[in-house]
C-alpha positions in Angstrom: 8.8 17.6 12.6 10.6 21.0 12.8 9.7 23.6 15.5 11.0 26.8 16.8 11.3 27.5 20.4 11.0 30.8 22.2 13.4 31.9 24.9 11.5 32.4 28.1 14.2 34.3 30.0 12.8 37.5 31.4 15.6 39.7 32.7 14.5 41.4 35.9 16.0 44.1 38.0 17.0 43.5 41.6 13.8 45.2 42.8 11.6 43.1 40.6 13.3 39.8 41.7 12.9 40.7 45.3 9.2 41.7 44.7 8.6 38.3 43.0 9.1 36.4 46.3 6.6 37.9 48.7 6.1 34.7 50.7 9.8 34.5 51.7 11.8 37.5 52.9 14.9 37.9 50.8 18.2 38.8 52.6 18.7 42.5 52.9 21.1 44.0 50.4 23.3 47.0 51.0 22.5 50.2 49.3 25.7 49.9 47.4 24.9 46.5 45.9 21.3 47.6 45.0 22.7 50.7 43.2 25.3 48.6 41.3 22.6 46.0 40.3 20.3 48.8 39.0 23.2 50.4 37.2 24.1 47.2 35.4 20.5 46.5 34.5 20.2 50.0 32.9 23.1 49.1 30.6 21.8 45.8 29.4 20.5 46.9 26.1 23.4 49.3 25.3 26.4 47.3 26.6 25.5 43.6 27.1 29.1 42.5 26.8 30.2 44.9 29.6 27.3 43.9 31.8 28.1 40.2 31.3 31.7 40.7 32.4 31.1 42.9 35.4 28.1 40.8 36.6 30.1 37.6 36.4 33.0 39.1 38.3 30.7 40.4 41.1 28.9 37.0 41.3 32.2 35.2 41.7 33.4 37.7 44.3 30.3 37.3 46.4 29.9 33.5 46.1 31.7 32.7 49.4 30.1 35.4 51.6 27.2 35.5 53.9 23.5 35.0 53.0 23.1 38.6 51.8 26.2 38.3 49.6 25.1 34.9 48.2 21.6 36.4 47.3 23.3 39.4 45.6 25.6 36.9 43.8 22.5 35.1 42.5 21.1 38.3 41.2 24.4 39.2 39.5 24.3 35.7 37.8 20.8 36.5 36.5 22.0 39.8 35.1 24.9 38.0 33.4 22.5 35.5 31.9 20.3 38.3 30.6 23.3 40.0 29.0 24.4 36.7 27.4 20.9 36.0 26.1 20.9 39.5 24.5 24.1 38.4 22.7 22.5 35.0 21.7 24.9 33.2 23.9 22.2 30.9 25.1 24.3 28.0 26.5 26.3 30.4 28.7 23.2 32.2 29.8 21.6 28.9 30.8 24.8 27.9 32.8 24.6 31.1 34.7 20.9 30.6 35.6 21.8 27.1 36.7 24.4 28.5 39.0 21.9 31.1 40.3 19.3 28.6 41.2 21.8 26.4 43.0 23.0 29.3 45.2 22.4 28.3 48.9 19.6 30.2 50.4 17.6 30.9 47.2 13.9 30.1 48.0 12.0 27.4 46.1 9.7 29.7 44.1 12.7 31.6 42.7 14.6 28.5 41.9 11.5 27.2 40.0 11.3 30.5 38.0 14.9 30.3 37.0 14.6 26.6 36.2 11.8 27.3 33.7 13.8 30.1 32.2 16.9 27.9 32.0 14.9 25.3 30.1 13.9 27.9 27.5 17.6 28.9 27.1 18.7 25.3 26.8 16.2 24.9 23.9 17.6 28.0 22.3 21.1 26.5 22.6 19.9 23.3 21.0 20.3 21.3 24.3 16.9 19.7 23.9 17.5 16.6 26.1 18.6 18.7 29.0 15.8 21.2 28.4 13.3 18.4 28.4 14.7 17.1 31.7 14.5 20.5 33.3 11.0 21.1 32.0 9.7 17.7 32.9 10.9 18.1 36.5 9.4 21.6 36.7 6.0 20.3 35.5 5.9 17.9 38.4 5.2 21.0 40.6 3.4 23.2 38.1 0.6 22.9 35.5 1.3 25.2 32.6 -0.4 24.5 29.3 2.3 26.1 27.1 5.0 24.0 28.8 3.0 20.9 28.4 2.6 21.5 24.7 6.4 22.2 24.5 7.1 18.8 26.1 4.8 17.1 23.6 6.7 18.8 20.8 10.1 17.7 22.2 8.9 14.1 22.4 7.5 14.3 18.9 10.9 15.6 17.6 12.5 12.5 19.1 9.7 10.4 17.5 8.6 9.1 20.9 5.0 9.1 19.9 3.6 7.5 23.0 5.3 10.0 25.3 4.2 12.8 23.0 0.6 11.6 23.2 0.8 11.5 27.0 1.9 15.1 27.1 -0.8 16.2 24.6 -3.4 14.6 26.8 -2.1 16.5 29.8 -2.0 19.7 27.8 -5.6 19.2 26.7 -6.7 18.6 30.2 -5.0 21.7 31.4 -7.2 23.7 29.0 -6.0 27.0 27.5 -5.5 27.9 23.9 -6.3 25.2 21.3 -5.3 26.9 18.1 -5.6 25.3 14.7 -1.9 24.6 14.8 -2.1 22.8 18.1 -5.1 20.8 17.0 -3.3 19.7 13.8 -0.3 18.7 15.9 -2.4 16.9 18.5 -4.2 15.0 15.7 -0.9 14.0 14.1 0.6 12.8 17.4 -2.5 10.8 18.3 -2.5 9.1 14.9 1.2 8.3 15.1 0.7 6.8 18.6 -2.2 4.7 17.4 -4.8 6.5 19.5 -7.2 6.8 16.7 -10.3 7.5 18.7 -8.6 10.5 20.3 -7.2 11.6 17.0 -10.7 11.5 15.6 -12.0 13.5 18.6 -9.4 16.2 17.9 -10.3 16.2 14.2 -14.0 16.7 15.1 -12.9 19.8 17.1 -11.0 21.0 14.0 -14.2 20.5 12.0 -16.1 22.5 14.5 -13.6 25.4 14.3 -12.9 25.3 10.6 -16.0 23.7 9.0 -15.3 25.0 5.5 -12.1 23.2 4.9 -12.8 20.2 2.6 -9.4 18.6 3.4 -10.2 18.5 7.1 -13.4 16.6 6.3 -11.6 14.2 4.1 -9.0 13.5 6.8 -11.7 13.0 9.4 -13.6 10.5 7.2 -10.4 8.7 6.4 -9.4 8.5 10.1 -12.8 7.3 11.1 -12.5 4.5 8.5 -9.0 3.6 9.7 -10.3 3.5 13.3 -12.9 0.9 12.3 -15.9 3.2 12.3 -17.2 3.1 8.7 -20.6 4.5 9.8 -19.0 7.6 11.1 -16.8 7.9 8.1 -19.9 7.8 5.8 -21.7 10.3 8.0 -18.8 12.7 7.9 -18.5 12.4 4.1 -22.2 12.8 3.6 -22.3 15.9 5.8 -19.4 17.5 3.9 -21.2 16.7 0.6 -24.4 18.3 1.8 -22.5 21.4 2.8 -21.1 21.6 -0.7 -17.5 21.1 0.4 -17.0 17.9 -1.6 -17.8 17.5 -5.3 -16.7 15.9 -8.5 -16.6 12.3 -9.7 -13.9 11.1 -7.2 -15.7 12.5 -4.2 -19.0 11.1 -5.5 -17.6 7.6 -5.9 -16.0 7.8 -2.5 -19.4 8.8 -1.1 -21.0 5.7 -2.7 -18.2 3.4 -1.5 -18.4 4.7 2.1 -22.1 4.0 2.2 -21.4 0.5 1.0 -18.8 0.0 3.7 -21.1 1.5 6.4 -23.9 -1.0 5.7 -26.2 1.4 3.9 -26.2 -0.2 0.4 -29.7 1.1 -0.4 -28.5 4.7 0.0 -25.4 3.9 -2.1 -27.5 2.4 -4.8 -29.9 5.4 -4.8 -27.0 7.8 -5.1 -25.3 5.8 -7.9 -28.6 5.3 -9.8 -29.3 9.0 -9.8 -25.7 9.8 -10.9 -26.0 7.3 -13.8 -29.4 8.7 -14.8 -28.1 12.3 -14.8 -24.9 11.4 -16.6 -22.8 12.5 -13.7 -21.0 9.1 -13.7 -20.5 7.1 -16.9 -23.1 4.4 -17.3 -20.6 1.6 -18.0 -20.4 -2.0 -17.0 -18.3 -1.2 -13.9 -20.9 1.2 -12.5 -23.8 -1.0 -13.5 -22.1 -4.0 -11.7 -21.6 -1.8 -8.6 -25.3 -0.8 -8.8 -26.4 -4.4 -9.1 -24.3 -5.5 -6.2 -25.6 -2.6 -4.1 -29.2 -3.5 -4.7 -28.3 -7.1 -3.9 -26.7 -6.1 -0.6 -29.8 -4.0 0.1 -32.0 -7.1 -0.5 -34.1 -5.3 -3.0 -34.7 -8.3 -5.3 -36.6 -6.6 -8.1 -34.1 -3.8 -8.4 -31.1 -6.2 -8.1 -32.5 -8.5 -10.8 -33.2 -5.6 -13.1 -29.7 -4.2 -12.6 -28.1 -7.6 -13.2 -30.2 -8.1 -16.3 -29.2 -4.8 -17.7 -25.5 -5.6 -16.9 -25.6 -9.0 -18.5 -27.3 -7.6 -21.6 -24.7 -4.9 -21.9 -21.6 -7.1 -21.2 -23.0 -10.3 -22.7 -20.6 -12.2 -20.5 -21.4 -15.8 -19.7 -20.5 -15.2 -16.0 -22.9 -12.3 -15.7 -25.7 -14.3 -17.3 -24.9 -17.2 -15.0 -25.0 -15.0 -11.9 -28.3 -13.5 -13.0 -29.7 -17.0 -13.6 -28.6 -18.2 -10.2 -30.2 -15.2 -8.5 -33.4 -15.5 -10.5 -33.7 -19.2 -9.7 -33.1 -18.7 -6.0 -35.7 -15.9 -5.9 -38.4 -17.9 -7.8 -38.1 -16.1 -11.1 -38.0 -19.2 -13.3 -38.6 -17.7 -16.7 -35.8 -15.2 -16.2 -33.6 -17.9 -14.8 -34.1 -20.2 -17.8 -33.4 -17.3 -20.2 -30.3 -16.2 -18.3 -28.9 -19.7 -17.8 -29.5 -20.6 -21.4 -27.4 -17.6 -22.5 -24.8 -18.5 -20.0 -24.6 -22.0 -21.4 -24.4 -20.6 -25.0 -21.6 -18.3 -23.8 -19.5 -21.2 -22.5 -20.3 -21.1 -18.7 -19.5 -24.6 -17.6 -21.8 -24.5 -14.6 -24.8 -23.4 -16.6 -25.8 -26.9 -17.7 -25.9 -28.0 -14.0 -28.1 -25.1 -13.0 -30.4 -25.7 -16.0 -30.8 -29.2 -14.7 -31.7 -27.9 -11.2 -34.2 -25.6 -12.8 -35.7 -28.5 -14.8 -36.0 -30.7 -11.8 -37.7 -27.9 -9.9 -40.2 -27.5 -12.7 -40.8 -31.3 -13.0 -41.5 -31.5 -9.3 -44.1 -28.8 -9.5 -45.8 -30.4 -12.5 -45.7 -34.0 -11.1 -49.2 -35.2 -9.8 -49.5 -35.6 -6.1 -49.4 -39.3 -5.1 -52.7 -41.1 -4.1 -53.2 -42.3 -0.6 -52.4 -45.8 -1.6 -49.2 -44.7 -3.3 -48.1 -42.8 -0.1 -48.4 -46.2 1.7 
């Protein structure tokens, strides 16, 4: 699973950095330092290499000074990081931000901002493990949907599907944008982690958002079946069929099979019977056998016997005649049973003779006179 990561570093001027921390008063800077910081910032786009060099030197010079010097040094480190990011030197930029947030006296909120930006730079530099550690720690104190999705993507890249699914859950709970791309990603992660019910819920959301995509409906039905919910799978397929999103022989046969799996064999038989009558599906032995079995499962005896008789007549196989004879005998259709079992015997079905004997005994029992009272004693 390949992804691109965006650099989150936002290069700010000294004034913007100071204004970003209203809750904690930053140390006062001299007019000379403020002027120098602003001058370097103005040169970022035109001379990033020069800004990097001068900002780094200033940061090193001020690192051992008082609180005001250290704060200024941290701001120079941020400028150096911005200059390096502009040159696509992401690892060096991340290192400078790490130094900036570790400067003594920098308040917690500013440290957190720089930590988040450093994580983005680590990603740009390909340092994904370190980026993940930084971002995971940052998320213990913040709830940011984009960052949660990013953590899920990092876990997925490492094929840690359980962890990826946990991050996806948090991202979903955080709300925010649920684009088609994120929904597809969430569904894939939930499937890989074995959380099929959650994957199906995501797919349902996809269907709600893009209800005209036949592949989305196919995936949803397949996932429902995999999750052990054949009734829902059949319902999804039926809905897509009625919307006109599914068509053709393959989709029609899948529709029939899903109804059989869902425990609605009568509906499967009705669909198949109509398709055979209209010529949509070939009226061959395989389809006739499926129709007969569907009516049998639906417990419609008359239609099941009619379908089995048509199949046996068409195939003229001893086993089909035998099965028809057994059903007819069990359901009290003795004339049909005798005809079918006789043909099964003629076709070489070994069991047919035994079943004909059973039929004969049943008929003899019916024809035998009832015993007199003296005989009963």
